[in-house]
C-alpha positions as CSV (number, residue, x, y, z in Angstrom):
1,M,20.8,11.8,-7.3
2,T,17.3,12.9,-6.3
3,R,15.0,10.6,-4.2
4,K,12.7,10.3,-7.2
5,E,15.6,9.1,-9.4
6,R,16.7,6.6,-6.8
7,V,13.2,5.1,-6.6
8,I,12.9,4.9,-10.4
9,K,16.3,3.1,-10.5
10,A,14.9,0.6,-8.0
11,L,11.8,0.1,-10.1
12,R,14.0,-0.5,-13.1
13,H,16.1,-3.0,-11.1
14,E,19.2,-0.9,-11.2
15,Q,21.7,-0.9,-8.3
16,T,22.2,2.2,-6.2
17,S,24.5,2.6,-3.1
18,I,21.5,4.0,-1.1
19,I,18.4,1.8,-1.1
20,P,15.3,4.0,-1.2
21,Y,13.3,3.9,2.0
22,F,10.0,5.0,3.5
23,T,7.9,4.7,6.6
24,E,4.5,5.9,7.7
25,F,2.4,5.6,10.8
26,T,-1.1,4.9,12.1
27,E,-2.6,7.8,14.0
28,Q,-1.9,6.3,17.4
29,A,1.7,5.4,16.4
30,K,2.3,8.9,15.2
31,E,1.1,10.4,18.5
32,N,3.6,8.1,20.2
33,M,6.4,9.3,18.0
34,I,5.6,12.9,18.5
35,H,5.6,12.4,22.3
36,Y,8.9,10.5,22.1
37,F,10.7,13.1,20.0
38,G,8.9,16.1,21.4
39,N,8.4,17.3,17.8
40,E,5.3,17.0,15.6
41,H,7.6,17.3,12.6
42,F,9.9,14.4,13.7
43,E,10.0,13.0,10.1
44,S,11.2,16.2,8.5
45,N,14.9,15.3,8.3
46,W,14.5,11.6,7.6
47,G,14.8,11.9,3.8
48,L,11.9,9.6,3.1
49,H,11.7,8.8,-0.6
50,L,7.9,8.4,-1.3
51,H,5.1,11.0,-1.3
52,Y,1.5,10.1,-1.9
53,T,-2.1,10.8,-1.0
54,Q,-4.7,8.1,-0.9
55,Y,-8.4,8.3,-1.6
56,W,-10.7,5.6,-0.3
57,G,-13.9,7.5,0.5
58,W,-13.1,10.4,3.0
59,P,-14.9,9.0,6.1
60,T,-16.5,11.7,8.2
61,E,-17.5,11.2,11.9
62,L,-21.2,11.0,12.5
63,P,-22.2,13.8,14.9
64,D,-24.7,11.6,16.8
65,R,-22.5,8.5,17.0
66,P,-19.0,9.2,18.3
67,G,-16.4,6.8,16.9
68,Y,-18.5,6.0,13.8
69,F,-17.7,7.4,10.4
70,R,-19.6,7.4,7.1
71,D,-17.6,7.5,3.8
72,D,-18.6,8.8,0.4
73,F,-20.0,5.3,-0.5
74,K,-22.4,5.4,2.5
75,A,-20.5,2.7,4.3
76,V,-20.4,3.3,8.1
77,W,-17.1,2.4,9.9
78,N,-16.9,1.6,13.6
79,R,-13.7,3.0,15.0
80,S,-14.7,2.9,18.6
81,G,-12.5,-0.2,19.2
82,A,-8.8,-0.6,18.9
83,D,-8.6,0.3,15.2
84,K,-8.7,4.1,15.0
85,D,-7.6,4.4,11.4
86,I,-10.0,2.4,9.4
87,G,-12.4,0.5,11.7
88,V,-14.9,-2.3,10.8
89,I,-18.1,-2.1,8.8
90,D,-21.2,-1.4,10.9
91,H,-23.7,-3.0,8.5
92,P,-23.9,-4.0,4.8
93,I,-25.5,-1.7,2.3
94,I,-26.1,-4.2,-0.4
95,E,-27.7,-7.4,1.0
96,D,-29.1,-9.0,-2.2
97,L,-27.1,-8.8,-5.4
98,E,-30.2,-9.9,-7.4
99,D,-32.3,-7.1,-6.0
100,Y,-30.6,-3.8,-5.0
101,T,-30.8,-0.2,-6.0
102,Y,-27.4,1.1,-4.8
103,E,-25.9,4.0,-6.8
104,F,-22.3,5.0,-6.6
105,P,-21.6,8.5,-5.3
106,G,-20.8,11.5,-7.5
107,I,-17.1,12.3,-7.5
108,D,-16.2,15.4,-5.5
109,E,-13.8,16.5,-8.2
110,Q,-13.0,19.9,-6.6
111,R,-11.9,18.2,-3.3
112,L,-9.9,15.5,-5.2
113,R,-8.1,18.1,-7.3
114,K,-7.3,20.2,-4.3
115,E,-5.6,17.1,-2.7
116,Y,-3.6,16.6,-5.9
117,E,-2.6,20.2,-6.1
118,E,-1.3,20.0,-2.5
119,L,0.5,16.7,-3.3
120,I,2.3,18.3,-6.2
121,A,3.1,21.5,-4.3
122,T,4.8,19.5,-1.5
123,K,6.6,16.8,-3.4
124,E,10.1,18.2,-3.3
125,D,12.3,15.7,-5.1
126,K,10.4,12.6,-3.9
127,F,8.7,9.9,-6.0
128,T,5.1,11.0,-6.0
129,M,1.9,8.9,-6.3
130,A,-1.8,9.1,-6.3
131,G,-3.3,6.3,-4.2
132,F,-6.6,4.5,-4.4
133,G,-7.5,2.4,-1.4
134,F,-10.3,-0.1,-1.2
135,C,-10.1,-0.3,-5.0
136,M,-11.8,-3.6,-5.8
137,F,-12.3,-6.5,-3.4
138,E,-12.3,-4.2,-0.3
139,R,-14.8,-1.9,-2.0
140,S,-17.1,-4.8,-2.6
141,W,-17.0,-6.1,1.0
142,S,-17.3,-2.6,2.4
143,L,-20.7,-2.5,0.6
144,M,-21.8,-6.1,1.1
145,G,-19.8,-7.6,4.0
146,M,-16.9,-10.0,3.3
147,E,-18.9,-13.2,3.9
148,N,-21.6,-12.1,1.5
149,V,-19.0,-11.3,-1.2
150,L,-17.3,-14.7,-0.9
151,I,-20.7,-16.5,-0.9
152,N,-21.8,-14.6,-4.0
153,M,-18.6,-15.6,-5.9
154,I,-20.2,-19.0,-5.9
155,T,-24.0,-18.4,-5.8
156,N,-24.3,-15.2,-8.0
157,P,-21.1,-14.8,-9.9
158,D,-22.6,-13.0,-12.9
159,E,-24.3,-10.4,-10.7
160,L,-21.0,-9.9,-8.7
161,E,-19.1,-9.4,-11.9
162,V,-21.5,-6.5,-12.8
163,L,-20.8,-4.9,-9.4
164,Y,-17.0,-5.3,-10.0
165,D,-17.4,-3.7,-13.4
166,R,-19.2,-0.7,-11.8
167,I,-16.5,-0.4,-9.2
168,C,-13.8,-0.5,-11.9
169,D,-15.6,2.1,-14.0
170,Y,-15.8,4.4,-11.0
171,N,-12.1,4.0,-10.2
172,L,-11.1,4.7,-13.8
173,K,-12.8,8.1,-13.6
174,L,-10.7,8.9,-10.5
175,I,-7.5,7.6,-12.1
176,D,-8.1,9.8,-15.1
177,I,-8.2,12.9,-12.9
178,A,-5.0,11.8,-11.1
179,L,-3.2,11.3,-14.3
180,E,-3.7,14.9,-15.3
181,Y,-1.1,15.8,-12.6
182,E,2.7,15.4,-12.5
183,I,2.8,12.2,-10.6
184,D,5.2,9.3,-11.1
185,G,2.9,6.4,-10.4
186,V,-0.4,5.2,-9.0
187,Y,-0.7,3.1,-5.8
188,F,-3.6,0.7,-5.5
189,G,-4.6,-0.7,-2.1
190,D,-6.7,-3.9,-1.9
191,D,-6.1,-6.7,0.5
192,W,-6.3,-10.1,-1.1
193,G,-4.1,-12.3,1.2
194,Q,-4.3,-13.9,4.6
195,Q,-1.4,-15.4,6.5
196,K,-1.4,-18.3,4.1
197,G,-2.9,-18.0,0.7
198,L,-5.6,-15.8,-0.9
199,I,-8.8,-15.0,0.9
200,M,-10.9,-15.9,-2.1
201,G,-8.5,-18.4,-3.7
202,P,-6.6,-17.9,-7.0
203,S,-9.4,-19.0,-9.4
204,H,-11.9,-16.5,-7.9
205,W,-9.3,-13.8,-7.9
206,R,-8.5,-14.4,-11.6
207,R,-12.2,-14.3,-12.5
208,F,-13.4,-11.3,-10.4
209,I,-10.3,-9.2,-9.6
210,K,-7.7,-9.7,-12.2
211,P,-9.5,-8.4,-15.3
212,R,-10.5,-5.2,-13.5
213,M,-7.0,-4.6,-12.1
214,K,-5.7,-5.1,-15.6
215,R,-7.9,-2.3,-16.9
216,M,-6.8,0.0,-14.2
217,Y,-3.1,-0.9,-14.6
218,E,-3.4,-0.3,-18.4
219,R,-4.8,3.1,-17.9
220,V,-1.9,4.1,-15.7
221,K,0.7,2.5,-18.0
222,S,-0.8,4.3,-21.0
223,K,0.5,7.5,-19.5
224,G,3.9,6.1,-18.8
225,K,3.5,5.9,-15.0
226,F,4.5,3.1,-12.6
227,V,2.0,0.8,-10.9
228,M,2.3,0.0,-7.2
229,Q,0.0,-2.6,-5.5
230,H,-0.6,-3.0,-1.8
231,S,-2.0,-6.2,-0.5
232,C,-1.5,-7.6,3.0
233,G,-0.9,-11.4,3.4
234,D,0.3,-14.2,1.2
235,I,-0.4,-13.5,-2.5
236,Q,2.6,-15.2,-4.1
237,E,0.4,-17.6,-6.1
238,I,-0.7,-14.7,-8.2
239,F,2.7,-12.9,-8.6
240,E,2.9,-14.2,-12.2
241,D,-0.5,-12.8,-12.9
242,L,0.4,-9.4,-11.5
243,I,3.6,-9.3,-13.6
244,E,1.5,-10.3,-16.7
245,I,-0.9,-7.4,-16.3
246,G,1.9,-4.8,-15.7
247,L,2.6,-4.5,-12.0
248,D,5.9,-2.8,-11.2
249,C,6.0,-2.8,-7.4
250,Y,4.4,-5.0,-4.7
251,Q,3.8,-3.8,-1.1
252,T,3.3,-5.1,1.7
253,F,6.1,-7.7,1.7
254,Q,6.0,-9.6,4.9
255,P,9.0,-11.8,6.0
256,E,6.7,-14.0,8.1
257,I,5.1,-15.1,4.9
258,Y,7.7,-15.0,2.2
259,H,11.1,-16.7,1.9
260,L,13.1,-13.6,1.1
261,E,15.9,-15.2,-0.9
262,M,13.6,-17.4,-2.9
263,I,11.2,-14.7,-3.8
264,K,14.0,-12.3,-4.7
265,E,15.6,-14.9,-6.9
266,K,12.3,-16.0,-8.6
267,Y,10.6,-12.6,-9.0
268,G,13.3,-10.0,-8.4
269,K,13.9,-9.3,-12.1
270,D,10.2,-8.4,-12.7
271,L,8.9,-7.0,-9.4
272,T,10.2,-4.4,-7.1
273,F,9.4,-5.2,-3.4
274,W,8.4,-2.5,-0.9
275,G,8.4,-3.4,2.7
276,G,10.1,-6.3,4.4
277,I,10.7,-4.9,7.9
278,S,8.1,-6.7,10.0
279,T,5.4,-4.8,11.9
280,Q,4.0,-8.2,13.0
281,Q,7.0,-9.6,14.9
282,L,10.2,-7.6,14.6
283,L,9.3,-4.0,15.3
284,P,6.9,-4.6,18.2
285,Y,8.9,-7.1,20.1
286,A,12.6,-7.0,19.3
287,T,15.3,-4.9,21.0
288,P,16.7,-1.8,19.1
289,Q,19.9,-3.7,18.4
290,E,18.0,-6.7,17.0
291,V,16.0,-4.3,14.8
292,K,19.2,-2.8,13.4
293,K,20.7,-6.2,12.7
294,E,17.6,-7.6,11.0
295,T,17.0,-4.4,9.0
296,E,20.5,-4.7,7.6
297,R,20.1,-8.4,6.8
298,I,16.8,-7.8,4.9
299,M,18.3,-4.9,3.0
300,K,21.3,-6.9,1.9
301,I,19.1,-9.6,0.6
302,M,16.4,-7.6,-1.1
303,G,18.6,-4.7,-2.3
304,Q,20.7,-6.7,-4.7
305,N,20.5,-5.3,-8.2
306,G,17.8,-2.8,-7.2
307,G,14.2,-3.8,-7.0
308,Y,13.7,-2.9,-3.4
309,I,12.2,0.0,-1.3
310,A,13.1,-0.6,2.4
311,A,10.2,0.0,4.7
312,P,8.1,-1.5,7.5
313,T,5.6,-4.0,6.1
314,H,2.6,-1.7,7.0
315,A,1.9,1.7,8.4
316,V,3.5,1.4,11.9
317,P,0.9,0.4,14.5
318,F,0.6,1.8,18.0
319,D,2.4,-1.2,19.7
320,V,5.8,-0.5,18.1
321,P,8.2,1.2,20.6
322,P,9.5,4.5,19.2
323,E,13.0,3.3,20.1
324,N,12.7,0.6,17.5
325,I,11.6,3.0,14.8
326,K,14.6,5.1,15.6
327,A,16.9,2.1,15.3
328,M,15.4,1.2,11.9
329,M,15.8,4.7,10.7
330,E,19.4,4.8,11.8
331,V,20.1,1.9,9.4
332,F,18.2,3.7,6.6
333,L,20.0,7.0,7.1
334,N,23.5,5.6,7.5
335,Q,23.7,3.2,4.5
336,D,26.6,5.1,3.1
337,K,28.7,4.4,6.2
338,M,28.1,0.6,6.1
339,K,30.4,-1.9,4.6
340,C,28.4,-2.4,2.0
341,I,24.7,-2.9,2.6
342,T,24.8,-4.3,-1.0
343,S,27.5,-6.5,-2.4
344,K,28.5,-3.9,-5.0
345,A,31.0,-1.0,-4.6
346,C,29.5,1.7,-2.5
347,D,30.8,4.6,-4.6
348,M,27.8,4.2,-6.9
349,Q,25.1,7.0,-7.0
């Protein structure tokens, strides 16, 4: 069975003896891993199941401001602090939704296609996706500032809806290009949750975000591809909405937030979950043996009847000891030697 076939079985809620798995790293964490293994290609024999590239604006460092990056949308990101991967917005571009002249950038189609050509050329037998980060709520606050977006949901909702329609229309052009290539799915990144509940609350999410996500999901589904959605935080109050508009797989799935057994029982027939191995508590602070034990426990719960991709809950941050990643990977790589990581017979493929 290929890795792609195994992921598709998971997405279709079919049991396999080996649960598909994946991990990725922030830049600082990757440097730590390279130093630990003494090999910049340390992941090459891990058999990771997913393969994707993600567009969210191609930030380029400003020559006169070290640590500051400007993306295609003219947003400036300050990475001079602890966060070297994304950063924080330096200043809003749109300050008044009732009086602004902002124009979305032209699409660098040549560069985008080059990335997809490289993606396809290197996919091997993996499940392959085109990713779009900052796809809706995050794009709005990267242009306006989060506080201004939340205020305008109440004070200028009609004007904000116009902006969200513009964001969605722009994204659909990008999606159409991606769908020309031999990918298996599309991955959307947009953080809606906090440690408890949605940042904007469910009613505002349903008005401003849901209809535009529905349009994008439908475009992907029209080509027979799977839809994957990333959101940090607690978004369980909109799981039914996401199922309704066609979501196949939810990532990030944080055990600090979700009751694993309950969520698996309630939504496991409709949603595949990707994540579950905590980058917030387990991986940074546990011993390697504790990591192994907890990874096995989570996989046994979430892997029943398919519907699970085992992975850290986020790109691994710099504070995770490499020894703990090694311990987690040992579980992923030795599933066939366990007595059984799922309750079904382990001679299945």
